[in-house]
Residue frames as qw, qx, qy, qz and C-alpha x, y, z in Angstrom:
[[0.534, 0.779, 0.322, -0.065, 76.14, 84.13, 76.44],
 [0.670, 0.096, 0.229, 0.700, 78.45, 84.99, 73.79],
 [0.080, -0.721, -0.103, 0.680, 79.32, 88.68, 73.69],
 [0.543, 0.548, 0.458, 0.441, 78.54, 90.34, 70.39],
 [0.254, -0.322, 0.008, 0.912, 80.04, 93.64, 69.46],
 [0.156, 0.663, 0.583, 0.442, 77.68, 96.17, 68.37],
 [0.170, 0.075, -0.256, 0.949, 77.74, 99.89, 69.02],
 [0.148, 0.480, 0.678, -0.537, 74.75, 101.81, 70.31],
 [0.385, 0.302, -0.060, -0.870, 72.29, 102.47, 67.95],
 [0.224, 0.093, -0.845, -0.477, 71.10, 99.84, 65.88],
 [0.401, 0.151, 0.773, -0.468, 68.40, 97.60, 66.35],
 [0.584, 0.465, 0.305, -0.592, 65.41, 97.06, 64.43],
 [0.552, 0.470, -0.309, -0.616, 64.95, 96.10, 60.98],
 [0.754, 0.186, 0.111, -0.620, 63.82, 93.65, 59.23],
 [0.679, 0.008, 0.733, 0.040, 63.38, 90.13, 58.56],
 [0.185, 0.333, -0.558, -0.737, 62.39, 89.40, 55.04],
 [0.592, 0.292, 0.666, -0.347, 59.71, 87.92, 52.95],
 [0.327, 0.088, 0.782, 0.523, 58.99, 86.40, 49.59],
 [0.444, 0.236, -0.072, -0.862, 56.74, 88.24, 47.12],
 [0.428, 0.178, 0.874, -0.145, 53.89, 85.76, 46.83],
 [0.129, -0.086, -0.604, -0.782, 52.24, 85.54, 43.34],
 [0.293, -0.521, -0.718, -0.356, 48.72, 86.48, 43.54],
 [0.299, -0.530, -0.489, 0.625, 48.84, 88.63, 46.52],
 [0.200, 0.869, 0.435, 0.126, 47.11, 92.00, 46.26],
 [0.337, -0.490, 0.113, 0.796, 49.92, 94.31, 45.63],
 [0.479, 0.801, 0.296, -0.203, 48.28, 96.91, 43.23],
 [0.709, 0.467, 0.185, 0.495, 49.96, 98.01, 40.10],
 [0.009, 0.947, -0.072, 0.314, 50.77, 101.32, 41.71],
 [0.634, -0.673, 0.381, -0.003, 53.10, 99.38, 44.04],
 [0.926, 0.173, 0.211, 0.260, 54.99, 97.48, 41.32],
 [0.152, 0.939, -0.302, 0.062, 58.21, 99.32, 41.52],
 [0.793, 0.241, -0.402, 0.390, 61.74, 98.18, 41.41],
 [0.062, 0.571, -0.475, 0.667, 64.14, 98.78, 44.38],
 [0.287, -0.055, -0.889, 0.353, 64.10, 97.27, 47.78],
 [0.502, -0.420, -0.173, -0.736, 60.61, 97.19, 49.33],
 [0.338, -0.127, 0.765, -0.534, 59.03, 96.06, 52.65],
 [0.472, -0.135, -0.742, -0.456, 56.63, 93.19, 52.42],
 [0.248, -0.090, 0.658, -0.705, 53.88, 92.70, 54.90],
 [0.194, -0.347, -0.888, -0.234, 50.88, 90.39, 55.30],
 [0.221, -0.726, -0.650, 0.039, 47.57, 92.08, 56.03],
 [0.197, -0.371, -0.157, 0.894, 48.19, 95.65, 55.75],
 [0.290, 0.776, 0.482, -0.287, 45.91, 98.40, 54.44],
 [0.319, -0.099, 0.406, 0.851, 46.50, 100.03, 51.21],
 [0.456, 0.552, 0.116, -0.688, 44.47, 102.30, 48.82],
 [0.440, 0.027, 0.806, 0.394, 43.75, 100.03, 45.94],
 [0.210, 0.208, -0.357, -0.886, 42.48, 101.12, 42.65],
 [0.357, 0.408, 0.824, -0.162, 38.80, 100.45, 41.98],
 [0.184, 0.158, -0.412, -0.878, 37.01, 101.37, 38.75],
 [0.177, 0.587, 0.201, 0.764, 34.59, 102.94, 38.20],
 [0.426, -0.756, -0.146, -0.476, 33.22, 103.59, 41.61],
 [0.516, 0.131, -0.620, 0.576, 36.01, 103.79, 44.26],
 [0.396, -0.703, -0.526, 0.268, 35.18, 104.75, 47.94],
 [0.248, -0.729, 0.025, 0.638, 37.45, 107.84, 47.36],
 [0.606, 0.755, 0.246, 0.049, 37.54, 109.92, 44.25],
 [0.378, 0.825, -0.309, 0.287, 40.77, 111.71, 44.83],
 [0.585, 0.229, -0.553, 0.548, 44.15, 111.39, 46.49],
 [0.071, -0.380, 0.453, -0.803, 43.49, 113.84, 49.27],
 [0.780, -0.297, -0.023, -0.550, 40.26, 112.05, 50.29],
 [0.917, -0.043, -0.394, 0.047, 42.08, 108.73, 50.61],
 [0.493, 0.257, -0.500, 0.663, 44.88, 110.10, 52.43],
 [0.300, -0.426, 0.182, -0.834, 42.78, 112.12, 54.68],
 [0.815, -0.257, -0.030, -0.518, 40.49, 109.34, 55.62],
 [0.990, -0.074, -0.099, 0.066, 42.90, 106.31, 55.68],
 [0.444, -0.789, 0.382, 0.187, 46.35, 108.07, 56.30],
 [0.399, -0.323, 0.705, 0.490, 47.79, 106.37, 53.28],
 [0.589, 0.508, 0.623, 0.083, 47.18, 105.82, 49.47],
 [0.065, -0.432, 0.324, 0.839, 47.36, 107.60, 46.15],
 [0.028, 0.084, 0.758, 0.646, 45.55, 108.31, 43.03],
 [0.542, 0.005, 0.070, -0.838, 41.88, 108.73, 42.03],
 [0.852, -0.021, -0.292, -0.433, 39.14, 106.05, 42.41],
 [0.383, 0.264, -0.823, 0.325, 41.04, 104.37, 45.21],
 [0.712, -0.532, -0.139, -0.437, 39.60, 102.50, 48.12],
 [0.300, -0.572, 0.692, -0.324, 41.03, 101.33, 51.52],
 [0.916, -0.004, -0.332, -0.224, 41.43, 97.52, 51.46],
 [0.618, -0.556, 0.551, -0.072, 43.21, 94.83, 53.60],
 [0.849, 0.482, -0.206, -0.070, 45.67, 92.97, 51.60],
 [0.777, -0.437, 0.290, 0.349, 49.02, 91.44, 51.36],
 [0.731, 0.569, 0.148, 0.347, 52.05, 92.61, 49.38],
 [0.532, 0.253, -0.127, 0.798, 54.49, 95.42, 48.83],
 [0.200, -0.845, -0.266, 0.420, 54.72, 98.45, 51.11],
 [0.524, 0.388, 0.289, 0.701, 55.38, 100.73, 48.23],
 [0.222, 0.142, -0.052, 0.963, 55.50, 104.48, 47.79],
 [0.374, -0.414, -0.331, -0.761, 51.68, 104.86, 48.19],
 [0.717, -0.470, -0.515, 0.010, 51.26, 102.99, 51.50],
 [0.209, 0.453, -0.330, 0.801, 51.76, 105.41, 54.38],
 [0.626, -0.654, -0.332, -0.266, 50.35, 106.56, 57.65],
 [0.449, -0.810, 0.325, -0.190, 51.77, 106.11, 60.97],
 [0.237, 0.528, -0.815, -0.003, 53.65, 103.16, 59.88],
 [0.878, -0.160, -0.399, -0.209, 53.28, 99.52, 60.62],
 [0.459, -0.716, 0.469, -0.238, 54.60, 98.90, 64.27],
 [0.895, 0.149, -0.394, 0.143, 57.38, 96.42, 64.75],
 [0.536, -0.794, 0.281, -0.060, 59.97, 95.63, 67.53],
 [0.673, 0.435, -0.535, 0.268, 63.64, 94.55, 67.77],
 [0.750, -0.637, 0.156, -0.086, 65.18, 92.76, 70.56],
 [0.055, 0.747, -0.663, -0.022, 68.91, 92.17, 71.14],
 [0.988, -0.035, -0.150, 0.022, 70.60, 88.70, 70.84],
 [0.746, -0.063, -0.208, 0.630, 73.46, 88.91, 73.19],
 [0.268, -0.705, -0.152, 0.639, 75.04, 92.32, 74.20],
 [0.412, 0.857, 0.154, 0.267, 75.06, 95.50, 72.31],
 [0.664, -0.464, -0.013, 0.585, 78.43, 97.00, 72.40],
 [0.301, 0.950, -0.038, 0.075, 79.94, 100.37, 71.50],
 [0.842, -0.285, 0.136, 0.437, 83.70, 99.88, 70.96],
 [0.344, 0.910, -0.167, 0.162, 86.36, 102.44, 70.47],
 [0.636, 0.362, -0.484, 0.480, 90.18, 102.52, 71.11],
 [0.054, -0.415, 0.430, -0.800, 89.43, 104.44, 74.38],
 [0.484, -0.035, 0.553, -0.677, 86.32, 102.87, 75.74],
 [0.314, -0.142, -0.847, -0.405, 83.95, 99.99, 75.25],
 [0.458, -0.040, 0.347, -0.817, 80.36, 100.33, 76.32],
 [0.167, -0.098, -0.975, -0.107, 78.39, 97.14, 76.92],
 [0.550, -0.040, 0.182, -0.814, 74.52, 97.19, 77.05],
 [0.231, -0.041, 0.964, -0.127, 72.91, 93.94, 78.17],
 [0.326, 0.537, 0.772, -0.097, 69.49, 94.74, 76.89],
 [0.025, 0.172, -0.335, -0.926, 67.99, 96.54, 73.96],
 [0.355, 0.548, 0.747, -0.125, 64.48, 97.30, 72.84],
 [0.073, -0.129, 0.355, 0.923, 63.62, 99.11, 69.67],
 [0.441, 0.607, 0.554, -0.360, 60.18, 100.44, 68.72],
 [0.255, -0.078, 0.654, 0.708, 60.01, 100.42, 64.91],
 [0.504, 0.618, 0.283, -0.533, 57.56, 102.00, 62.28],
 [0.477, 0.037, 0.678, 0.557, 57.71, 100.62, 58.86],
 [0.258, 0.618, 0.086, -0.738, 56.98, 103.45, 56.55],
 [0.722, 0.555, 0.396, 0.114, 57.17, 101.79, 53.04],
 [0.132, 0.886, -0.274, -0.349, 58.55, 103.79, 50.30],
 [0.892, 0.311, 0.106, 0.312, 61.19, 102.95, 47.49],
 [0.490, 0.089, -0.853, 0.159, 63.61, 102.16, 48.75],
 [0.629, -0.567, -0.525, -0.081, 62.05, 100.80, 51.95],
 [0.042, 0.513, -0.371, 0.773, 62.32, 103.14, 55.06],
 [0.593, -0.597, -0.539, 0.040, 61.34, 102.97, 58.71],
 [0.142, -0.751, 0.290, -0.576, 61.70, 105.11, 61.89],
 [0.744, -0.242, -0.582, 0.222, 62.95, 103.78, 65.22],
 [0.273, -0.782, 0.338, -0.446, 63.44, 104.78, 68.87],
 [0.792, 0.134, -0.574, 0.159, 65.91, 102.63, 70.60],
 [0.521, -0.760, 0.222, -0.318, 66.35, 101.94, 74.28],
 [0.648, 0.306, -0.636, 0.286, 69.60, 100.47, 75.66],
 [0.662, -0.674, 0.051, -0.323, 69.36, 99.29, 79.19],
 [0.826, -0.498, 0.226, 0.138, 72.01, 98.12, 81.84],
 [0.659, 0.654, -0.164, 0.332, 74.91, 99.70, 79.97],
 [0.692, -0.660, 0.109, 0.270, 78.33, 99.61, 81.53],
 [0.317, 0.841, -0.435, -0.045, 81.84, 100.64, 80.71],
 [0.956, 0.119, -0.262, 0.063, 83.77, 97.53, 80.16],
 [0.730, 0.093, -0.371, 0.566, 86.46, 96.82, 82.82],
 [0.059, 0.235, -0.292, 0.925, 85.56, 100.07, 84.89],
 [0.296, -0.517, -0.803, 0.035, 82.76, 99.20, 87.33],
 [0.183, -0.633, -0.418, 0.626, 82.74, 102.63, 88.98],
 [0.005, 0.219, -0.345, -0.913, 82.55, 104.49, 85.72],
 [0.421, 0.510, 0.676, -0.324, 78.91, 105.12, 84.56],
 [0.006, -0.060, 0.473, 0.879, 77.29, 105.98, 81.28],
 [0.246, 0.608, 0.728, -0.201, 73.86, 107.07, 80.24],
 [0.240, 0.608, 0.410, 0.636, 72.02, 109.50, 78.04],
 [0.016, -0.196, 0.249, -0.948, 71.66, 113.26, 79.40],
 [0.521, -0.219, 0.190, -0.803, 68.88, 113.27, 81.97],
 [0.831, -0.050, -0.475, -0.286, 68.46, 109.50, 81.89],
 [0.785, -0.552, 0.257, -0.114, 69.11, 107.07, 84.75],
 [0.254, -0.610, 0.731, 0.168, 72.37, 105.32, 85.11],
 [0.374, -0.073, 0.908, 0.173, 72.97, 102.63, 82.42],
 [0.501, 0.663, 0.532, -0.165, 69.98, 103.90, 80.25],
 [0.160, -0.286, 0.458, 0.827, 70.96, 105.14, 76.65],
 [0.494, 0.618, 0.531, -0.304, 68.21, 106.49, 74.48],
 [0.184, -0.147, 0.567, 0.789, 68.50, 106.87, 70.65],
 [0.389, 0.590, 0.553, -0.441, 65.49, 108.70, 69.24],
 [0.487, 0.754, 0.061, -0.436, 64.26, 109.52, 65.85],
 [0.373, -0.306, 0.752, 0.450, 66.59, 107.20, 63.99],
 [0.684, 0.533, -0.063, -0.495, 65.85, 107.07, 60.26],
 [0.552, -0.224, 0.757, 0.269, 66.67, 103.97, 58.18],
 [0.611, 0.595, -0.215, -0.476, 66.77, 103.22, 54.46],
 [0.883, -0.055, 0.452, 0.113, 67.28, 99.82, 52.82],
 [0.278, 0.797, -0.433, -0.315, 70.35, 99.69, 50.58],
 [0.939, 0.285, -0.187, 0.032, 72.09, 97.21, 48.38],
 [0.531, -0.685, 0.473, 0.160, 75.42, 95.70, 49.67],
 [0.807, 0.185, 0.478, 0.293, 78.04, 94.01, 47.55],
 [0.388, -0.084, 0.398, 0.827, 79.32, 95.21, 44.24],
 [0.302, 0.403, -0.045, -0.862, 77.88, 98.03, 42.09],
 [0.309, 0.071, -0.773, -0.550, 77.09, 95.47, 39.33],
 [0.195, -0.321, -0.920, 0.113, 75.01, 93.46, 41.70],
 [0.068, 0.446, 0.400, -0.798, 73.24, 96.52, 42.91],
 [0.305, 0.306, -0.329, -0.840, 72.38, 97.60, 39.43],
 [0.389, -0.021, -0.870, -0.303, 71.01, 94.07, 38.81],
 [0.624, -0.429, 0.155, -0.634, 69.11, 94.27, 42.13],
 [0.887, 0.003, -0.460, 0.042, 70.95, 91.33, 43.40],
 [0.450, 0.260, -0.610, 0.598, 73.07, 90.28, 46.42],
 [0.367, -0.376, -0.689, 0.499, 72.69, 91.23, 50.08],
 [0.112, -0.787, -0.263, -0.547, 70.58, 93.98, 51.58],
 [0.429, -0.153, -0.541, 0.706, 71.42, 96.23, 54.42],
 [0.213, -0.882, -0.419, -0.027, 69.73, 98.96, 56.58],
 [0.420, 0.287, -0.192, 0.840, 71.55, 102.33, 56.75],
 [0.370, -0.746, -0.494, 0.250, 70.87, 104.12, 60.02],
 [0.311, 0.419, -0.030, 0.852, 71.17, 107.84, 60.23],
 [0.047, -0.252, -0.551, 0.794, 70.22, 110.43, 62.70],
 [0.278, 0.671, 0.591, -0.351, 66.96, 112.10, 62.75],
 [0.170, 0.746, -0.148, -0.627, 68.16, 114.63, 60.19],
 [0.864, 0.477, 0.147, -0.072, 68.95, 111.90, 57.66],
 [0.285, 0.833, -0.473, -0.038, 72.54, 112.87, 57.09],
 [0.956, 0.009, -0.249, 0.155, 75.22, 110.00, 56.84],
 [0.674, -0.013, -0.307, 0.672, 77.94, 111.96, 58.56],
 [0.151, 0.299, -0.155, 0.929, 78.57, 114.91, 60.90],
 [0.536, -0.503, -0.154, -0.660, 75.19, 114.66, 62.62],
 [0.228, -0.344, 0.772, -0.484, 74.74, 113.56, 66.31],
 [0.571, -0.124, -0.772, -0.249, 73.34, 110.09, 66.52],
 [0.682, -0.592, -0.428, -0.017, 73.33, 109.86, 70.27],
 [0.004, 0.761, -0.380, 0.527, 74.69, 111.90, 73.26],
 [0.794, -0.217, -0.521, 0.227, 76.40, 110.11, 76.21],
 [0.326, -0.818, 0.281, -0.381, 77.18, 111.25, 79.72],
 [0.835, 0.055, -0.491, 0.244, 80.20, 109.32, 81.08],
 [0.270, -0.777, 0.253, -0.510, 80.82, 109.91, 84.83],
 [0.919, -0.391, -0.053, -0.023, 81.74, 108.40, 88.01],
 [0.286, -0.790, 0.522, 0.149, 85.31, 107.42, 88.93],
 [0.560, -0.263, 0.744, 0.252, 88.04, 105.30, 87.30],
 [0.713, 0.655, 0.200, -0.149, 86.90, 106.01, 83.78],
 [0.748, 0.134, 0.233, 0.607, 89.47, 105.63, 81.00],
 [0.296, -0.468, 0.025, 0.833, 91.51, 108.72, 80.35],
 [0.037, 0.127, -0.402, -0.906, 89.89, 111.54, 78.19],
 [0.171, -0.364, -0.848, -0.345, 86.39, 109.90, 78.29],
 [0.082, -0.571, -0.676, 0.458, 84.47, 111.57, 81.10],
 [0.159, 0.381, 0.041, -0.910, 81.84, 114.24, 80.49],
 [0.664, 0.547, 0.306, -0.408, 79.24, 114.71, 77.70],
 [0.250, -0.281, 0.746, 0.549, 80.26, 112.95, 74.52],
 [0.658, 0.474, 0.040, -0.583, 78.59, 112.85, 71.09],
 [0.559, -0.001, 0.776, 0.294, 78.43, 109.85, 68.91],
 [0.397, 0.642, -0.074, -0.651, 78.16, 111.11, 65.26],
 [0.063, 0.279, -0.842, -0.457, 77.75, 109.54, 61.84],
 [0.835, 0.102, -0.103, -0.531, 75.75, 106.61, 60.51],
 [0.328, -0.298, 0.896, -0.039, 75.94, 102.73, 60.51],
 [0.674, 0.178, -0.489, -0.524, 74.88, 99.96, 58.25],
 [0.499, -0.206, 0.807, -0.239, 73.49, 96.66, 59.39],
 [0.173, 0.061, -0.873, -0.451, 72.81, 93.54, 57.17],
 [0.707, 0.024, 0.207, -0.676, 69.20, 92.33, 56.82],
 [0.253, 0.180, -0.930, -0.196, 68.69, 88.59, 56.73],
 [0.522, 0.054, 0.686, 0.504, 67.15, 86.64, 55.18],
 [0.201, 0.407, -0.248, -0.856, 66.22, 88.22, 51.85],
 [0.560, 0.162, -0.464, -0.667, 63.21, 87.11, 49.83],
 [0.412, -0.088, -0.905, 0.058, 61.99, 84.59, 52.19],
 [0.515, -0.612, -0.284, -0.529, 58.88, 84.60, 54.33],
 [0.442, -0.068, -0.666, 0.597, 59.51, 84.95, 58.22],
 [0.381, -0.822, -0.401, -0.138, 57.78, 86.11, 61.28],
 [0.538, -0.758, 0.157, 0.334, 61.29, 87.00, 62.62],
 [0.720, 0.599, -0.116, 0.331, 64.20, 88.43, 60.91],
 [0.700, -0.464, -0.056, 0.541, 67.74, 89.59, 61.97],
 [0.219, 0.955, -0.150, 0.135, 69.66, 92.82, 61.78],
 [0.893, -0.156, 0.003, 0.423, 73.33, 91.90, 61.80],
 [0.045, 0.953, -0.294, 0.060, 76.32, 94.33, 62.70],
 [0.920, 0.103, -0.247, 0.286, 79.51, 92.38, 61.98],
 [0.655, -0.572, 0.005, 0.495, 82.77, 92.90, 63.96],
 [0.352, -0.036, 0.349, 0.868, 84.14, 94.69, 60.83],
 [0.272, 0.603, 0.326, -0.676, 81.94, 97.67, 60.23],
 [0.478, 0.533, 0.601, 0.355, 80.06, 97.80, 56.89],
 [0.171, -0.558, 0.019, 0.812, 81.22, 101.11, 55.28],
 [0.115, 0.215, -0.524, -0.816, 79.85, 100.91, 51.75],
 [0.399, 0.432, 0.793, -0.163, 76.59, 100.31, 50.14],
 [0.035, 0.144, 0.586, 0.797, 74.50, 101.35, 47.10],
 [0.299, 0.422, 0.527, -0.674, 71.24, 103.33, 47.10],
 [0.358, 0.435, 0.769, 0.300, 68.58, 102.55, 44.61],
 [0.019, 0.323, -0.120, -0.939, 67.77, 105.37, 42.28],
 [0.697, 0.384, -0.107, -0.596, 65.85, 103.84, 39.43],
 [0.969, 0.083, 0.234, 0.018, 65.85, 100.52, 37.53],
 [0.829, 0.343, -0.004, 0.443, 69.45, 99.74, 36.72],
 [0.201, 0.686, -0.193, 0.672, 70.82, 102.94, 38.49],
 [0.695, -0.615, -0.305, 0.212, 72.30, 103.19, 41.90],
 [0.171, 0.827, -0.271, 0.462, 74.39, 105.71, 43.79],
 [0.583, 0.047, -0.672, 0.455, 77.14, 104.99, 46.35],
 [0.537, -0.824, -0.179, -0.036, 76.20, 105.65, 50.14],
 [0.461, 0.582, -0.349, 0.572, 79.25, 107.92, 51.19],
 [0.005, -0.470, 0.500, -0.728, 80.92, 108.47, 54.51],
 [0.802, -0.463, -0.235, -0.297, 79.28, 105.68, 56.62],
 [0.526, 0.125, -0.611, 0.578, 81.08, 105.69, 59.91],
 [0.537, -0.779, -0.315, -0.074, 80.64, 106.40, 63.59],
 [0.475, 0.369, -0.373, 0.707, 82.86, 108.68, 65.50],
 [0.547, -0.796, -0.258, 0.024, 82.99, 109.65, 69.27],
 [0.544, -0.633, 0.063, 0.548, 85.41, 111.94, 71.17],
 [0.124, 0.802, -0.243, -0.530, 85.79, 114.01, 68.04],
 [0.449, 0.576, -0.596, -0.334, 87.86, 111.64, 65.72],
 [0.261, -0.246, 0.928, -0.100, 87.90, 108.30, 67.46],
 [0.533, 0.009, -0.600, -0.596, 86.06, 105.67, 65.33],
 [0.572, -0.117, 0.632, -0.509, 83.26, 103.64, 67.02],
 [0.347, 0.109, -0.840, -0.403, 82.29, 100.21, 65.87],
 [0.701, -0.031, 0.290, -0.650, 79.00, 98.47, 66.23],
 [0.354, 0.190, -0.880, -0.253, 78.48, 94.66, 66.04],
 [0.293, 0.027, 0.794, -0.532, 75.98, 92.17, 66.96],
 [0.138, -0.257, -0.812, -0.505, 72.47, 90.95, 66.21],
 [0.365, 0.112, 0.446, -0.809, 68.74, 91.77, 66.88],
 [0.167, 0.330, 0.909, 0.195, 65.64, 89.95, 66.16],
 [0.230, 0.116, -0.055, -0.965, 62.82, 91.89, 64.39],
 [0.051, 0.363, 0.922, 0.124, 59.18, 91.20, 64.31],
 [0.252, -0.444, -0.317, -0.799, 55.83, 92.85, 63.60],
 [0.234, -0.130, 0.598, -0.756, 53.87, 93.54, 66.71],
 [0.764, 0.111, -0.104, -0.627, 50.89, 91.93, 65.02],
 [0.685, -0.138, 0.715, -0.022, 52.70, 88.60, 64.68],
 [0.740, 0.635, 0.040, -0.217, 52.27, 88.80, 60.85],
 [0.778, 0.019, 0.338, 0.529, 54.90, 87.43, 58.42],
 [0.237, 0.959, 0.036, -0.149, 56.88, 90.05, 56.76],
 [0.756, -0.194, 0.287, 0.555, 60.23, 90.96, 55.24],
 [0.144, 0.797, -0.196, -0.552, 61.97, 92.78, 52.41],
 [0.815, 0.386, 0.376, 0.213, 62.54, 92.03, 48.74],
 [0.452, -0.220, 0.323, 0.802, 65.32, 93.28, 46.47],
 [0.140, 0.082, -0.378, -0.912, 62.84, 94.54, 43.79]]
């Protein structure tokens, strides 16, 4: 199997899917910016004059998502916009090849990865993830071990990861809501730099110099989402061998802001690079994806 470079955290996100004309995305969800698309999800759809719920609090309390007055919970297809929420729509990501955390001092290879994802909707699209890396080893050092604090040897756990869909490419493309899309992975606090993404314990014997002990991987990482604007049951999260360090966050129609300081560091100042691919699918088997606007 071809070894694919990918640091430890990634995983998850999202295939992609075309906005189908005629599907029941309500006018409340007709917003610009990158959005998740899902077949057969519940939303609070506006019904006039006699909705099931007369107020936003009633809809949210009883259905865990929705917004506005005179809204009722319905099963439909369309955009997961700002008013569709709750516990999120469950999805899973599985690795294609190895996941690798590579630095100038050490390379950690994980043979298996499973990510539990919750699509949360929003503008821009967001989700949460907990990532399990299994059978992780230090490349070229069989007697050197790696794991998360308190975890068994070879098990690395990345919990509470936050993601947000961003535009890649040029600023002009982003302002026009064109070009490629990526997923910005940040620690639980949501910061793009300085926060701890995952803690590692490197032990055993024969480890590379200066690497043993408890180590923190800090920062954030971007993975490309593919395909865009096409229907699929499975999509890919792609982390190239050269890290993606720039992107554009959607603010409003025609307005974007740069995503700053996207990088991963370990051992204080040593850059870490993630690369590789993961397949992402909804646990329900429904088709889903992401649209630029």
